[in-house]
N, C-alpha and C positions, 0 to 999 in steps of 0.2 A: 434260373428265370424260365418258364414256359414263354415260347413265342407266341403270342396272344395277338390275333388280328381281330379288328374291330371295326364295324361299316360305319365309315364318318360321312355322317348326310352332308356335309359341306363338300367333299370331294368326290361324292357318290362311288365311292371305290370301299375296300376292305383295305385298311393300312396296318402294318405292324405298329402296336401299340408301344410308343416308347414316352416314359413319363420324364416331363420338365425336370425335375428334381428327384431322382433316383435314389432310396426306392420309394419316396413320398408320391402318393397320388391324391388328387385334389377332384374331387367328384360332388356336384351339384345336381340336383334332382328338383324340378318344380313341384312345390306338394300339393294339398287342396286347399279349395277356397270352403271354408267349414261354416255352411251356412244351410248343410242338409247332409243326409247320410251319406257316406261314403258307397260308390257303386262299386258293378265288375269290372266296368272300362277300367276306371282308376287303379282298380286293386290288380290288373294285369300288369299296369305300367310300373307299380310299386313292387311287385312282385320280378318282373324281370331286371330291375334294378339292384335288389336284394339280391339277386343271383351274381349280378356284378359285382358287388361289393364283397360278397362271401367269397368268390372264386380270387379276385384280386388279392385277398388277403390270404387263401390258401396258399397263391404262388409265392408269397414271398414278401407283397408290398405294405406298405404302411399307410394306410386308407384313411384320410380325413372327408368322412361326408356329410355333407348339409343338404338339408332338405326343408324347405319353409314350409310356413303357415300362410296363407293370404288370409289376413282378418279385415281388411278393409282395401278399398280402389277398386272392386272388381264388380264392374257394373252388368247388370241385366243385358244381355246382347254382347256381352265382350266388347262392347265399343266406350267411346268417348263419353256417351251421355245415357242418362235414364237412371234409375235407381240404383244405390249399392246392394246387392245382392245380401248380403248380412242385414243390411238395415231395413230392406225390405221384410225379411224373415221376421225380424223383431217386431216391428209395426202389426203384423199379422198374427203373431202369438203372445202381443202386448209383453214384452221383454226387454230389456237392456242388451244393444248389442253384442256386449261381452258375457252376457248370458248365452247367447247363441253360440259364440263363438266357443265359449268353453264346452257347453254340450256336445257340439260336432266334434271339437278337437278329441275330446274323452272317447265318442262313438269312435273315430278315425284310429286311435290308439289300440282299442280294444279288437277290432276287427284285425288291424296289422298283427297283434300277439295273436289270436285264434288259428292265423295264417300261418303264425313262425317267421316272422321278417323282424330281421334284427334292427335296433333302434339306429337312425344315424349318431354321426358324432355330435353334431350340432344340429337344431330346431327353432331357428329364427323368426320371428315374427314381422309381420309388415308394419303393425303399428309399434313394434319396439325399436324401428329404424328410421322413424319419422324424421328426426334430424340429418343424419344422412342423405335421406332423400330431397330435402330441401336443400343442403350443400352441393348436390351433384347438379340441379338444378340452377342452381346459381353459375356453378361453373359452364353449363352449357349457353347460358345468355352471355356470359361474360366474353364466351368464344365466337358469338353470334351464329350459333347453330340450334338456339330455342328461342322464342319471342314470346312476349305476354301480350295478352288479347282477353280486356274485360274482367280480370281478377284470376285468368287461367293462365299458364303457361304451356305452349306446345312444341314438340320437337320439330326441326324445319327440314324436310326430307330433301327438299331440292338443293338446299344451300349445304347440306352434309355431302350429297353426293357431288355437287361441283367441287367438294375439297378432297376426292377422291374416294370417299365412301362408295359403298357398293350395295345398297338399300334393294333386296332381293335376291342376293347370291345364294343365300341357305336354301330358299324354297323354290330357284327356280324359276324366277321371275324377273320379267325386264320394267323397270322405274317407268318408261314411256305407254308400256302397256296396261299397266298398272292405271297410269292417270288417266288413259283414255276410258278404261273399262269403269271405273269410279262413276257412281251414281251420286247425284246430292242426296245429303243425309242430314237428317235435323241436327243444328248446332255447326253445319258445315262453315256458317257466315263466320265465324268466331276465327276459321282457320284460313292461311295463306292457301291451302293446298288440302284437298281432300283427303289425301293420306297421312297429313301430318298429326300426330299422335298426342296424348296429352301425357305432361309430365307432372302437373299440377293443376287441380280442377277446385273451381271457385265453388264454393258448398251454398247451394240454396237453404232458404230459410227453413225448409222441412227435413234437411238431409241431417242425421241424427249424427255422424261420426265428422268433425271437424278438427282443423288445428290453425293455429297462429302462423301466419308467415309473411316475408317481405310483400307480399301479392294479395294479402287478407285472407280472412279465414276460408280454408279448403282442406283438401285430402289428396294425396298422390294417386297418380296414374298406375293401372295395373301393372304395364310393364316395369317401370321403375325399381320394384322393390327386389327383384330377382338381382338387377344389375348391380344395387348398392350392398347387399347381402352376399354374395357372392365373391365380389371385389373385396368386402371387410373379413372376411374370412378365409379368402382363399387366394387372393392376390390380383394384379394387374390381368397376368393370364395363369389360367388353370388348364387343368388336363383333361376331363369330360364332362359335358354339359347332356343332362337327359330329359327326358318328358315323352308324352304321347304326342303322335303324329297330328293330332289337331292343335298342337301349340307352337307346331313350325312356323304358321303363320297367322297372324301378325306376331304372336307375343315373342317368339327366340328370333325373328327378326329383327323385332325393335330392339331386344337386349343388345344385339349384336352393333346396332348402330347407336345406342346411347353409351354401351361401354367402350367404343372404337372412337366416338367423340371424345368423351371424356378423358380418357388415359391415354390416346394415340396409339392403339395397338388392338389386336384380336383378342378377344377377352378367353377363347376357348381353342384347344389344339383339336377335340373330337366331340362332335354332336351326334349324338344317338338319340333314335325314337322307336317306340315301339308301335306298331301295328292296332288295328280296332278290334272291337270283338261284334262277330253278328251272331243271329240267331235264327236257325234254319234258314240258311242262307239271306237275311234280311240284317239291315244295320239295326245295331240295339239303340231305341230310343225310348225314352216315356211316352212321346205321341202316339206312340205305335204300339203300346202296352207291352212291349216286351222286354223291358230292363227288370234287371233282378236287384234286389239287396241281397247282402250276405245272409242277413237272418231269414230270409224270406227260403234261401236255399238247403241251411240248416235245418229250416222246420217244414220244408215241401211244400208250404202253405203259397202257391201261386199257381195260377190257371194252367201255367204252359209248364210246371213239372209233374211226374208221373209221381216221384218220390223224396225224400230228404235226402243231400249229399252232405258229407263231414268237410271241414277246413281241408285235411289231407286230401281228400278224394279231388277238391276243387285245383289245389296246388298243383298236385300232380298231373291234372287235367291241362293246366295251363302250361307245363313245363313240357309236354309232348309235342308242342310244335314252338319252333325257333321265333323268337320275342318281333323280329319284323315280318313273320307270316300272319295275316289275316287268320284268327282263330274263331270258329263257327260253334256255338254255343246248342247241344241238342241233348234230348235226354239218352238217345244214343249213344253219344258221344262221353255223356257223363257215366252213363253206367259201364261204358268199356272202360274208362278211367279207373271206376270204382274196383273193378275185376284186375285191373293192372296196379292198382295203388295195394292190395289185400295182397296179393302177388309178392310183390316185391317188399311189403312190412312183414309178410311170413319170413322172408330171406333174413330179414334184417334180425329178428326175433330168435330165430334158429342158431345162426353162424354167432351170434352172442353167448349162446348156450354151449357151443361146441367146445372143448378143452383138445389143445392136443396131446396125446399119450408118450410121454417122455421115453418109454420103454420101446417105440416105432423101429421097427427095424430098418436103417437108411439103404440097405439093400436091395428093399423092396420100390423104392422111389421109380415111377415112370417118368420122365421127365416132359411126356406129352400134355401133362396136367398143367406143369409150370408153365410152358409154351402157351398153352390155350388160356390163361391168366393173366400171362403178362400181356398178350394183345389184346384181350379185353381192355385192361386198364389203359393200354396205350391208345385204343380207339376212345374211351372215356373222355382221355385228355384233347384227343386230334378234335373230338366234337366240339369241346369247350373252347380250344384255340381258334376254330374257327367260328368266329364272332359268335360265341355262345350258343352253340346250336346244342340245346339240351334233349333234344330229340334222339341224336345221335348217339349221346351220352347214355341216356337211358336204353336205348338199344344193346350198347355193350353190357350196362349192368344185369339186362334180361339174362346174357351169355353168364354171368358171373353167378347170378340167381340160379342157373342151372345146375353148374359146378356143385354150389351150396344144398341144393335138394338131393343132388346123387351122392353128397356126403351124409344127408340126413338120413336116406332111404338105405344106404349101406351097398348103393352101385359102385361107389365109388370109396377106397379107404383110405383113411388117414395115413396109413404106413406108404399108398403109394404116391399118395398127394406129396409128405415131406413136410417137416416143419415150415420152414424157409417159405415155400410155396403156399403153405395153409396161413400163415401169418400176413403174407402179402394178399391174398384174398379176402380174410377178415379187416383187415385195416383199410384197405382201399374200399372195400364194398360199404362200410361203414361211414368212411369219410366222403366220399361223394355224395352218399344218400342222405348223410345227415348234416353233415359240415357247409356243403359245397350247392346241394339242391334245396337242402331246408326239409326234406320230409324225416316224418319220427312217425313213430307210434302213438295212436291215438288212445291206447286205454292207459288208465292212470297207473304208476308205478305199482301202489299198493295192490292192485289187485291182483298181480301174479300169486300171492300167498292163498288168496281166496280161491284162485283158479286151480292151486294144486292141492289146496284141500279137497275140494269137488272132484277132480280126478284122481283123488284117493279114494273118496268115496264110490267113483264109478268102478274102480278097478274094484274094490272089495263085493259091490252089490253084481259085479258080473261074476266073478269067482263063486258067489252062492246062488247064482239064478234069480235074483231078484231083476227079472229084466222089465218090471213096470217101473221101479226105481232107475234103472239103465236110462228108459226112455224119459224119464222126467227131467235127470238132470244133461240127455241131449238137448231137451227141450229148451231147458234154462240156457244152454251154451247158445243154441239157434238165436234167441230173442237178443242177445247181445250181439250177433254179428258173428259169432264162432262157432266150430264145429272142433269135434273131437275124433282125433285120427288114431286107430288101433292099429300099431307097427306091429312089427313080426316079434320085438323083443322088450316093446315097451308101449306105452299110451302117451299120446302128446296132443296139443290142441293148435288151430290155426285160426287166422280170418277166414271166415266163410267169402269164397271168389264166387 
């Protein structure tokens, strides 16, 4: 096993990852509220935890990855009052709430597939776990850590902290300061304390989604679903809980309080949070008009975009920064990522084609090539083991790419590399790119035969000096984002960088 260190938001330190039940790992990530199209901020979070999922599997762990779908209980404004986000959209579009859920869940899955994210092991929904949420609420009432008020049930923050709870520890907030700073909010009259949060909300007559409960018709509070579903599928205490940094407070803080109060122990060993996206140095937000949907990126149809960018370009762009760093979105950064992606994808295509010649003379082996390859591979692992620093990993992959290009152009011979070093180079380059970073070539597989046919025609037209035909084929390749390479002893193609 690799010695993996992860930054734990709870301790504010990088810690050696030690699973509770080796080699099994329980991973829970807060999924989307499916009332609208998934945006790039969501995408960065899910991509970051896709990398964690992939890397844990690569280094030998058996991962149960749970990522929920919020399909009820998340109110406009993220508080305890107001309309349900899904219900509001259903009214606007004159649809059933579950039609909204189905539409945007499908979109979410389609986008993640475009960006080559692996699916989770389990994808539970809030509406599928209403009974578990009611039972948890009953437990908290019985323990005196929740109270009913006018048909709603609230978690009692002060009672929890008096019993040894540490509400505010994850986000570094002090309860007394929070109480002092809290303003009077609509609906606070039902609460003993403005910080108390809803476990179960009484449904107003106009509320579209509601269920019977011991306290009347209502719906679960937003924070409760993750506590119930993570417990059901991962147990009292599990290894890793992740999400965007915007969820750290109050959502994850409330999850800890609920779980600790219900089950009598800390629910999670390692808390991980991804940082935000900015656009040209500004926070990405709809109100500023600088937020992007994936479809807008793919088409280039956005006033802030100079051109279209492919899913793998955007994925590669995101991985050029460590997940806890702020990532600034700009045309310049995306264009640089596009060039980097094409270079590294060219290397992937080239190394897959190269076959080691069995008749190579072992006496010609130059050991320095093997040393350079091993050093770069270790650099990849060092980066990933240092809190998933994909930027360091990619820098070392470019070192391996240099060796691949030298083989391709004949600057380095296979004989001087040796079979063992060549196989090490090939397997590790492919593994880190495809299996760990999730980077793949974007041309459909069946294009290869068409491209080879065009290259054969190109060669024949060049030999017969039909240069207008040669130029036409070059133009065809360029229109597909490809180039033709006239090598010393052959003709090849690549991605236009």
